[in-house]
N, C-alpha and C positions, 0 to 999 in steps of 0.2 A: 504213276500219273503225276502230272505237274499240278502245282497249286492252282494255277489259272484254270486248268481243265476241271478240277474238283469244284471250284466256285461256279464255273459255267454250268456244270451238271446240277449243282444244288439250286442255282437260280432257275434253271429250266424246270426242274422238278417242282419247285415252289410255284412257278407260273402255271404249270400244268395242273397242279392241285387246286389252285385258285380258280382256274377256268372250269375244272370239273365240278367244284363246289357250286359255282355260279349256275352252271347248267342244271345240276341236280335240284337246286333250290327253285329254279324257274319252272321246272316241269313237275315238281312235287305238288300233289293235290292238297288244297287247303282243307284241313279237317275241322275248322271252326264252323259252327252253324251259320247259315246265311242270316243277315240282318234284314229285317223287314221294317218298313216305315209305314205306319198307319196314318190315316187322315187326322189332321189336328182336331181335337175336340173343342167345341165352343165352350166358353166359360159357362158355368152353371147359372150364373145370374150377372150378365154383363151390365156395366154401368153405361147409361146413355152418354153420348159424346157431344152432341149438338145442344145448343141452348133450348131449342124447341122441344127436343126429346127429354131433356132434363126437367123442364117446366111441366111437361105432361106426366112424367114419372113422379115428380114431387107432388103434383096435384093428386094423383092416385093414392100415394102414400098418406097424404093429409086426409083424404076422404075416408080411408080405412080407419083413421084415428078419430074421425068425426070433426075434422077441422077444415078450414079454408086457407087459401093463400093469404099471407099477412098483407096488410096495407103497405103499399110502396114496394112490393116485391119486384116490380119491373125495373127498379133502380139498382137492384143487386147485380153484381157481375156474374158471369157464367160460373166462375170458380166458387163464388159465395153460394149460388144456387146449388151447385154440385155438393158442397159441404152440408148445406141444410137438408138436401134430399137424402144424402147418406146417413145423416144423423137421424132423420125421421124413420128411415128404413131400419136402423138399429133399434130405435124405440119400438117400432111395430113388430120386431122379430119375436117369434115365440120364445118363451122361457124354456129352460131345460126340462122343467116339470111337464110342460105342455108337449114337448117333443118325446120325452121318455118318462112317463109317470113312474115314480118310485126311484128315480135316478139318484136321489140324495140319500138313499138307504146305505147303511154301513155294511160292508162286506164281512167284517170279522164278528158280527154277532149282533 
């Protein structure tokens, strides 16, 4: 056999192997489990976005603490109201002892 013929056969075998590999990979069944996408969960406690919603939520938090809106609150920006609302919400949040009595106990004795 001539050198040219050997190279031709090698190239043909390589191309045939590549084509066979491609065909086998395309018909092979995927063994990975299917991926499912569930509905997005709403946040447990969403923060209001509009000024009116923020004022309403802030007022409710202040009422829980026995307070009222401060004088001049209407001059605050929406971001300032959001900050004060979130702060009051943190102040009103239950302590760890209220959530899980005895949580401060030591494990080692």
